[in-house]
C-alpha positions in Angstrom: -78.7 -33.0 -150.9 -78.4 -30.3 -151.5 -75.4 -28.2 -152.2 -74.0 -25.7 -149.5 -72.8 -22.2 -151.1 -69.3 -21.0 -150.1 -71.2 -18.1 -148.2 -73.2 -21.0 -146.4 -70.3 -22.6 -145.3 -68.3 -20.0 -144.0 -71.0 -18.9 -142.4 -71.4 -22.1 -140.2 -67.6 -22.8 -139.7 -67.5 -19.1 -138.0 -70.8 -20.1 -135.9 -68.9 -23.3 -134.8 -65.6 -21.5 -133.7 -67.5 -19.2 -131.5 -69.6 -21.5 -129.8 -65.8 -23.7 -129.1 -64.7 -20.1 -127.6 -67.3 -19.5 -125.8 -67.7 -23.0 -124.1 -63.4 -22.7 -123.5 -63.7 -19.2 -121.9 -66.5 -20.6 -119.7 -64.9 -23.2 -118.7 -61.4 -21.5 -118.1 -63.8 -19.0 -116.1 -65.2 -21.5 -114.0 -61.6 -23.4 -113.3 -60.3 -20.1 -112.2 -63.0 -19.5 -109.8 -62.1 -22.2 -108.0 -58.9 -21.8 -107.4 -59.4 -18.5 -106.4 -61.8 -20.2 -104.1 -59.7 -23.2 -103.3 -56.9 -20.2 -102.4 -59.0 -18.3 -100.0 -60.2 -20.9 -98.0 -57.1 -23.3 -96.7 -57.4 -26.3 -94.3 -56.2 -24.9 -90.9 -56.0 -28.2 -89.1 -53.8 -29.8 -91.3 -49.9 -29.1 -91.9 -50.0 -29.9 -95.5 -52.5 -26.9 -96.1 -50.1 -24.6 -95.4 -49.2 -22.4 -98.1 -45.3 -22.1 -99.2 -45.5 -18.1 -98.7 -45.6 -19.1 -94.9 -41.8 -18.6 -93.6 -40.4 -19.6 -90.6 -41.8 -17.1 -88.3 -44.7 -19.5 -88.0 -42.9 -22.4 -87.4 -41.7 -21.7 -83.8 -44.7 -21.3 -81.7 -44.9 -25.2 -82.9 -42.1 -26.0 -81.6 -42.3 -23.8 -78.6 -45.8 -26.2 -77.9 -43.4 -29.0 -78.2 -41.2 -28.1 -75.7 -43.7 -27.4 -73.5 -44.9 -31.0 -74.0 -41.6 -32.5 -73.2 -40.7 -30.0 -70.3 -38.3 -28.2 -72.1 -36.6 -25.2 -71.2 -38.0 -23.6 -74.1 -41.3 -23.8 -72.9 -40.5 -21.3 -70.2 -39.1 -18.3 -72.4 -40.4 -19.7 -76.4 -43.3 -17.8 -77.7 -47.1 -18.8 -77.2 -48.3 -21.5 -79.7 -51.5 -19.9 -81.3 -55.0 -21.8 -81.8 -55.0 -21.5 -85.3 -53.0 -21.0 -88.6 -53.5 -17.4 -89.6 -55.1 -17.0 -92.8 -53.0 -16.0 -96.2 -54.4 -13.0 -98.8 -54.8 -13.4 -101.4 -52.2 -11.7 -103.9 -54.8 -9.2 -105.2 -55.5 -7.9 -101.8 -53.0 -5.5 -99.8 -50.9 -6.7 -97.0 -52.1 -5.9 -93.7 -50.2 -5.7 -90.7 -50.4 -8.7 -88.8 -51.6 -8.3 -84.8 -50.1 -9.1 -81.8 -50.6 -13.1 -80.9 -52.9 -12.8 -77.6 -51.7 -15.8 -75.2 -53.8 -18.6 -75.0 -54.9 -21.5 -72.5 -52.5 -23.5 -75.0 -49.5 -21.4 -74.2 -48.6 -24.0 -71.6 -49.7 -27.5 -71.5 -50.9 -29.0 -68.5 -48.5 -31.5 -68.9 -46.0 -28.8 -68.0 -46.8 -28.0 -64.8 -46.7 -31.4 -63.6 -43.4 -32.1 -65.3 -42.0 -28.9 -63.8 -43.4 -30.2 -60.3 -42.4 -33.2 -60.6 -38.2 -32.3 -61.2 -38.8 -29.3 -58.4 -40.2 -32.5 -56.1 -37.0 -34.7 -56.9 -34.6 -31.6 -56.6 -35.9 -30.8 -53.0 -36.3 -34.1 -51.7 -33.9 -35.8 -49.5 -32.8 -39.4 -49.4 -34.4 -40.9 -46.9 -32.0 -42.4 -44.4 -32.8 -45.0 -41.7 -32.5 -43.7 -38.4 -30.5 -45.8 -35.8 -33.8 -46.2 -33.5 -35.5 -47.8 -36.6 -32.8 -50.1 -37.8 -32.0 -51.0 -34.1 -35.6 -52.4 -33.7 -35.4 -54.3 -36.8 -32.6 -56.1 -35.5 -32.9 -59.2 -33.2 -31.1 -58.9 -30.1 -28.7 -61.1 -29.3 -28.9 -63.9 -25.7 -26.2 -61.7 -24.1 -28.7 -58.6 -25.3 -31.6 -60.2 -23.8 -29.5 -61.1 -20.7 -28.7 -57.2 -19.9 -31.9 -55.7 -21.0 -34.1 -58.3 -19.5 -32.3 -60.1 -16.3 -34.7 -61.0 -14.3 -36.8 -62.6 -17.2 -33.6 -64.7 -18.4 -31.9 -66.4 -15.8 -28.3 -67.5 -15.9 -27.3 -68.1 -11.8 -28.6 -68.3 -8.6 -27.8 -66.0 -5.7 -23.8 -66.7 -4.8 -24.8 -66.0 -1.0 -26.6 -69.1 -0.5 -23.8 -71.4 -1.1 -25.6 -73.6 -3.5 -25.3 -75.0 -7.2 -27.4 -76.4 -8.9 -27.5 -79.4 -11.1 -29.8 -79.8 -14.4 -30.1 -82.6 -17.5 -31.4 -81.3 -20.8 -33.2 -83.5 -23.3 -34.6 -87.0 -20.9 -36.2 -88.7 -21.0 -34.4 -91.8 -22.7 -34.4 -95.5 -22.1 -30.1 -95.4 -21.9 -28.8 -92.7 -20.3 -31.6 -91.0 -18.2 -31.8 -94.5 -16.0 -28.3 -94.3 -15.0 -28.1 -91.1 -14.6 -30.9 -91.3 -12.1 -29.1 -94.3 -10.5 -26.2 -91.9 -9.6 -28.2 -89.4 -8.5 -30.5 -91.6 -6.1 -26.9 -93.1 -4.5 -25.7 -89.6 -3.8 -28.8 -88.5 -2.4 -28.8 -85.5 -4.7 -31.8 -83.8 -6.2 -31.7 -82.5 -9.7 -33.7 -80.6 -12.4 -35.2 -82.2 -16.0 -36.0 -80.3 -18.6 -38.1 -82.9 -20.6 -38.5 -83.0 -24.8 -42.7 -83.1 -25.1 -42.3 -86.2 -27.5 -39.7 -88.3 -25.5 -41.7 -87.8 -22.6 -45.0 -89.3 -24.6 -42.9 -92.0 -25.7 -41.3 -93.0 -21.8 -43.7 -92.0 -19.8 -42.7 -94.2 -17.0 -39.6 -92.6 -17.1 -41.2 -89.4 -16.7 -42.8 -91.0 -13.4 -40.0 -92.3 -12.0 -38.4 -88.6 -12.1 -40.9 -87.4 -10.1 -40.8 -90.1 -7.8 -37.1 -89.9 -6.9 -37.8 -86.2 -5.8 -36.8 -84.3 -8.8 -38.6 -81.2 -10.8 -39.2 -81.2 -14.1 -39.2 -78.3 -16.6 -40.5 -77.3 -19.8 -37.8 -78.1 -23.0 -40.2 -77.7 -25.9 -42.0 -80.4 -27.8 -39.5 -81.2 -30.7 -36.3 -79.8 -29.6 -37.1 -76.9 -32.5 -34.6 -73.8 -32.6 -37.1 -71.0 -31.3 -35.5 -68.2 -32.9 -36.1 -69.9 -36.3 -40.2 -70.3 -35.2 -43.1 -67.9 -35.9 -44.3 -66.8 -32.0 -47.7 -68.9 -32.9 -45.3 -72.2 -33.6 -43.0 -71.3 -30.2 -46.1 -71.1 -28.4 -47.5 -74.3 -29.4 -44.1 -75.9 -28.7 -44.3 -74.8 -25.2 -48.0 -75.6 -24.5 -48.0 -78.9 -25.9 -45.4 -79.8 -23.7 -47.0 -78.4 -20.9 -50.4 -80.8 -21.5 -48.0 -84.0 -21.7 -46.1 -83.1 -18.9 -49.6 -82.2 -16.7 -50.9 -85.4 -17.8 -48.0 -87.7 -16.7 -46.6 -85.2 -13.4 -50.0 -83.9 -11.8 -49.2 -80.0 -12.8 -47.5 -77.7 -15.2 -43.6 -76.6 -15.1 -42.9 -72.8 -14.3 -39.7 -73.6 -15.6 -38.5 -73.2 -19.3 -35.4 -73.5 -21.0 -35.4 -73.0 -24.8 -33.0 -75.4 -26.7 -29.9 -74.3 -27.3 -30.8 -71.6 -25.2 -31.7 -69.5 -27.7 -35.1 -67.2 -27.2 -36.2 -64.3 -28.8 -37.4 -60.7 -27.2 -41.1 -61.3 -28.4 -40.7 -64.9 -27.1 -39.3 -64.0 -23.8 -41.9 -61.5 -23.1 -44.9 -63.7 -24.0 -43.0 -66.5 -21.6 -42.7 -64.2 -18.8 -46.3 -62.6 -19.0 -47.8 -66.3 -18.7 -45.7 -66.9 -15.6 -43.0 -68.8 -17.2 -39.7 -68.4 -15.5 -37.0 -68.9 -18.5 -33.6 -70.2 -17.0 -30.5 -71.1 -18.8 -26.7 -72.0 -17.6 -23.6 -70.5 -16.6 -21.5 -73.3 -16.3 -21.5 -75.7 -19.5 -20.3 -78.9 -19.7 -20.1 -79.5 -23.3 -20.8 -83.0 -22.6 -23.2 -83.0 -25.9 -20.0 -83.3 -27.8 -19.7 -86.6 -26.6 -16.4 -85.9 -24.6 -14.9 -88.5 -22.5 -15.2 -88.6 -18.7 -12.1 -86.3 -17.8 -13.2 -83.5 -19.8 -16.5 -83.4 -18.6 -15.1 -83.0 -15.1 -12.5 -80.5 -16.0 -15.3 -78.4 -17.7 -17.5 -78.6 -15.0 -15.0 -78.4 -11.6 -12.9 -75.6 -13.3 -15.8 -72.9 -13.8 -18.4 -73.9 -11.0 -19.3 -71.2 -8.3 -21.5 -70.3 -5.9 -24.9 -69.8 -7.4 -23.8 -71.9 -10.9 -26.1 -73.4 -12.8 -24.5 -77.0 -14.4 -25.4 -77.8 -18.1 -25.5 -81.7 -18.3 -27.6 -84.1 -20.8 -29.6 -87.2 -19.7 -31.2 -87.8 -23.2 -29.4 -87.6 -26.7 -30.1 -88.0 -30.5 -29.6 -91.6 -32.5 -26.6 -92.7 -31.3 -25.2 -89.7 -29.3 -22.8 -91.2 -26.7 -23.0 -89.6 -23.2 -21.1 -92.3 -21.5 -18.5 -89.4 -20.5 -21.6 -87.4 -18.5 -22.7 -90.7 -16.8 -19.3 -91.6 -15.5 -18.4 -87.6 -14.8 -21.3 -87.5 -12.2 -20.1 -89.3 -9.0 -17.0 -87.3 -9.5 -18.6 -84.1 -9.7 -21.0 -84.6 -7.2 -18.2 -85.7 -4.5 -15.7 -82.8 -5.0 -19.2 -80.2 -5.1 -19.6 -81.6 -1.6 -16.2 -81.6 -0.6 -16.4 -77.8 -1.8 -19.5 -77.0 0.6 -21.5 -76.5 -2.2 -25.0 -77.8 -1.8 -26.7 -79.3 -4.9 -30.2 -78.4 -4.9 -33.3 -78.3 -7.6 -33.5 -75.0 -9.3 -36.7 -73.8 -7.7 -34.6 -74.0 -4.3 -31.7 -72.0 -6.0 -34.0 -69.4 -7.8 -36.4 -69.5 -4.8 -39.4 -69.6 -7.3 -42.6 -72.5 -7.7 -42.0 -75.1 -9.7 -45.6 -75.0 -11.1 -47.3 -72.3 -12.9 -50.8 -70.9 -10.3 
């Protein structure tokens, strides 16, 4: 190995020092260029890329845009939000005056006019109140209201000038009280009107035929004694028509007279029955015998209220265990008293001057 001289050693050291300085300078130069490029091209879309030199003035448009989205009053008076963030010049460049921002479509968010319109519509729209006409139509008419509105369709009495009254018996037939009532009527030669329940007529067809044979008139009292006002119109019609089929098979004709159970019927049901030829007949004298009253009370309830043209309600059939002995026992006295008052007892078709059967 050759031994280096002091001069050679110094020369080598100088070369290494110069090379190191050159490389450091190049590295620093490259680093400076990168920093300069980074400072000149900030990311516009990311809030983190905004330089710290941007003051609160640039933050106002973003608040205004947010207010526009929520419908705040700020969206009506605040400055428009720019579509991009302004570029910041490098420190070496001379500052140029910022141009006045021009409004862009981004100023008003599409949600703003909709929100404002919605608020205005709520403020101007009055609260809807149901009219008297609408509320009246939705309310069901009571029986007394129906009588006043349709006096020719829902009958409670006959003509007072005729000097006649009609005895009517509901809920027949049965084999306990119906035969006893028929016996009394036959004894005093009085004809009455029986409103039959279709299901009961099917159970006791011989009793139905006896009623006809002895000169009485039969009317329709539904098939199973359902309260009509609790039924749909279709079920109501089924109650009527099924009974008609049963009675026509037993008595040879379809009755025109229809009495709703409990005397209750709706307006639509009344109109349907009338359009199909039925005459709906209730009463204006109630014996209240269905309360299982005694003989004297039944007599009093009838004779105290009866007048020429009256339609008298009694029962010749009832539910299981119902006691109608008061009706049977009161009937002779009722008949004799009415005759003594010169009131002739007739069937409903005679009193009302209507046919007993549908055409």
